[in-house]
C-alpha positions as CSV (number, residue, x, y, z in Angstrom):
1,M,-62.1,46.9,-7.4
2,R,-58.6,46.0,-8.7
3,P,-57.0,48.4,-11.2
4,R,-56.6,47.2,-14.7
5,G,-53.3,47.0,-16.7
6,R,-49.8,46.2,-15.7
7,R,-48.5,46.8,-12.2
8,P,-46.4,50.0,-11.9
9,G,-42.8,49.9,-10.5
10,G,-42.0,49.7,-6.8
11,A,-40.3,47.5,-4.2
12,D,-43.1,44.8,-4.4
13,T,-42.8,44.9,-8.2
14,R,-39.2,43.9,-8.0
15,A,-40.0,41.0,-5.7
16,A,-42.9,40.0,-7.9
17,I,-40.4,39.8,-10.9
18,V,-37.9,37.7,-8.9
19,E,-40.7,35.3,-7.9
20,A,-42.1,35.0,-11.4
21,A,-38.5,34.5,-12.8
22,R,-37.9,31.8,-10.1
23,T,-41.0,30.0,-11.4
24,E,-40.3,30.5,-15.1
25,F,-36.7,29.3,-14.7
26,A,-37.8,26.2,-12.8
27,A,-40.5,25.3,-15.3
28,Q,-38.6,26.0,-18.5
29,G,-34.9,26.1,-17.7
30,Y,-32.5,28.9,-18.4
31,D,-32.5,28.7,-22.2
32,A,-36.3,28.6,-22.8
33,T,-37.1,31.4,-20.3
34,S,-37.6,34.8,-21.8
35,L,-37.7,38.2,-20.2
36,R,-41.2,38.7,-21.8
37,G,-42.4,35.5,-20.3
38,I,-41.1,36.6,-16.9
39,A,-42.8,40.0,-17.3
40,R,-46.0,38.4,-18.3
41,A,-46.0,36.1,-15.3
42,A,-45.3,39.0,-13.0
43,G,-47.9,41.2,-14.5
44,V,-45.5,43.9,-15.5
45,D,-44.2,45.6,-18.6
46,P,-41.0,44.0,-20.0
47,A,-39.3,47.3,-19.8
48,L,-39.6,47.1,-15.9
49,V,-37.6,43.8,-16.0
50,H,-34.9,45.5,-17.9
51,H,-35.1,48.5,-15.6
52,Y,-34.5,46.4,-12.5
53,F,-32.1,43.8,-13.9
54,G,-30.7,44.7,-17.3
55,G,-31.1,41.3,-18.8
56,K,-31.7,37.5,-18.4
57,P,-28.3,36.8,-16.8
58,E,-28.8,39.4,-14.1
59,V,-32.4,38.1,-13.3
60,F,-31.0,34.6,-13.1
61,A,-28.1,35.8,-10.9
62,E,-30.7,37.4,-8.5
63,V,-32.9,34.3,-8.5
64,M,-30.0,32.0,-7.7
65,S,-28.5,34.5,-5.2
66,I,-25.3,34.9,-7.1
67,P,-23.6,38.0,-5.5
68,V,-22.1,39.6,-8.4
69,D,-22.4,42.0,-11.3
70,L,-22.1,39.3,-13.9
71,A,-21.6,41.5,-16.9
72,S,-18.8,43.3,-15.4
73,L,-17.0,40.1,-14.3
74,V,-17.3,38.4,-17.6
75,G,-16.3,41.6,-19.4
76,G,-13.2,41.8,-17.2
77,V,-12.2,38.3,-18.1
78,V,-12.8,38.9,-21.9
79,S,-10.9,42.1,-21.9
80,S,-7.8,40.6,-20.2
81,P,-4.7,39.8,-22.1
82,R,-5.3,36.6,-24.2
83,D,-2.4,34.7,-22.5
84,Q,-3.8,35.4,-19.0
85,V,-7.5,34.5,-19.5
86,G,-7.3,31.2,-17.6
87,E,-5.6,32.9,-14.6
88,V,-8.0,35.8,-14.6
89,M,-11.1,33.5,-14.8
90,V,-9.8,31.3,-11.8
91,R,-9.0,34.5,-9.8
92,T,-12.4,36.0,-10.6
93,F,-14.3,32.8,-9.7
94,L,-12.4,32.5,-6.3
95,H,-12.9,36.2,-5.5
96,V,-16.7,35.7,-5.9
97,W,-17.0,32.5,-3.9
98,D,-14.2,32.6,-1.3
99,S,-16.0,35.0,1.0
100,A,-18.0,33.5,3.9
101,D,-21.2,34.6,2.3
102,G,-20.1,33.5,-1.1
103,R,-19.2,30.1,0.2
104,L,-22.7,29.7,1.8
105,R,-24.4,30.7,-1.4
106,F,-22.3,28.4,-3.5
107,Q,-23.2,25.6,-1.1
108,A,-26.9,26.3,-1.4
109,L,-26.6,26.6,-5.3
110,V,-24.8,23.3,-5.6
111,R,-27.1,21.4,-3.2
112,S,-30.0,22.7,-5.1
113,A,-28.5,21.6,-8.4
114,V,-27.6,18.1,-7.1
115,S,-31.0,17.4,-5.6
116,H,-33.3,19.0,-8.3
117,E,-33.0,18.3,-12.0
118,E,-34.6,21.7,-12.8
119,A,-31.9,23.5,-10.8
120,A,-29.2,21.5,-12.3
121,R,-30.4,22.3,-15.8
122,M,-30.6,26.0,-15.1
123,L,-27.2,26.1,-13.6
124,R,-25.7,24.2,-16.4
125,E,-27.3,26.3,-19.1
126,F,-26.4,29.5,-17.3
127,L,-22.7,28.6,-16.8
128,V,-22.2,27.5,-20.4
129,R,-24.2,30.3,-22.1
130,E,-23.5,33.3,-19.8
131,V,-20.1,32.7,-18.2
132,F,-17.7,30.2,-19.7
133,G,-19.4,30.2,-23.1
134,K,-19.2,33.9,-23.5
135,V,-15.4,34.0,-22.7
136,S,-14.7,31.0,-24.9
137,A,-16.8,32.4,-27.8
138,A,-15.0,35.8,-27.5
139,F,-11.5,34.2,-28.1
140,A,-12.8,31.6,-30.5
141,A,-14.1,34.4,-32.7
142,R,-10.8,36.2,-32.7
143,E,-8.7,33.0,-33.3
144,G,-11.1,30.9,-35.4
145,H,-11.2,27.9,-33.0
146,P,-14.1,25.5,-33.2
147,G,-15.8,23.7,-30.4
148,V,-16.8,26.7,-28.2
149,E,-19.6,24.9,-26.4
150,L,-17.5,21.9,-25.6
151,R,-14.6,24.0,-24.3
152,A,-17.0,26.1,-22.3
153,A,-18.5,23.0,-20.6
154,L,-15.0,21.6,-19.9
155,A,-13.9,24.9,-18.2
156,A,-17.1,25.0,-16.2
157,G,-16.5,21.5,-15.1
158,Q,-13.0,22.3,-13.9
159,M,-14.2,25.2,-11.8
160,V,-17.4,23.7,-10.5
161,G,-15.4,20.5,-9.5
162,M,-12.8,22.6,-7.7
163,A,-15.5,24.6,-6.0
164,M,-17.2,21.3,-4.9
165,L,-14.0,20.1,-3.4
166,R,-13.3,23.5,-1.7
167,Y,-16.7,24.6,-0.5
168,V,-19.0,21.5,-0.3
169,L,-16.9,18.3,0.3
170,E,-14.1,20.5,2.0
171,F,-11.1,18.5,0.9
172,P,-8.4,19.7,3.3
173,V,-5.7,20.2,0.7
174,V,-8.0,22.2,-1.5
175,V,-9.5,24.2,1.3
176,D,-6.1,25.0,2.6
177,S,-4.6,26.0,-0.7
178,S,-4.3,29.8,-1.2
179,Q,-6.0,31.5,-4.1
180,E,-2.7,31.9,-5.9
181,E,-1.9,28.2,-5.6
182,L,-5.3,27.4,-7.2
183,V,-4.7,30.0,-9.9
184,A,-1.3,28.5,-10.6
185,E,-2.7,25.0,-10.9
186,L,-6.0,25.7,-12.7
187,G,-5.1,28.8,-14.8
188,P,-3.2,26.8,-17.5
189,V,-6.0,24.3,-17.7
190,L,-8.7,27.0,-18.3
191,Q,-6.4,28.8,-20.6
192,K,-6.4,25.7,-22.8
193,Y,-10.1,25.5,-22.9
194,L,-11.1,29.3,-23.0
195,A,-8.3,30.9,-25.1
196,P,-6.1,28.2,-26.8
């Protein structure tokens, strides 16, 4: 006879949460998925989801195999001097994806997004809400600039486009460019979008 009630914590519980989250994100997209919904689908208390992951961005990062502590990275960009935000964002992005493992994960992430509308929607919503949107909103609130969502989307487009050229299509001039060369070229563009 199966015990009643919610499943207690443990290694298989974490895996069940990840699998439930993968299903929920795929069915509903990033924005419409809730931690309570993930917990319900996994048969666990919502507090366990918070215990293992902290919040929805961290669950999504785990599901999509994004190898970072997202809150720390975004916090580092937001806390950087206003006139260096673009450079810090580019440097942070390259730090995450330039490793051999990061490159493979990015390739898998992009190939998923290009071939499946659900994956594309999740990635799009995630990037705008949890990465570029948070940075743009932090500086817009300080400076009173409108158009946060558009500027976040344009910044995401710049970085995803560069990453496509560097990691997926492997344009030689982009692949061979050093991180500092890319920071010098893309930093001012992201600066304009994220902290004008």
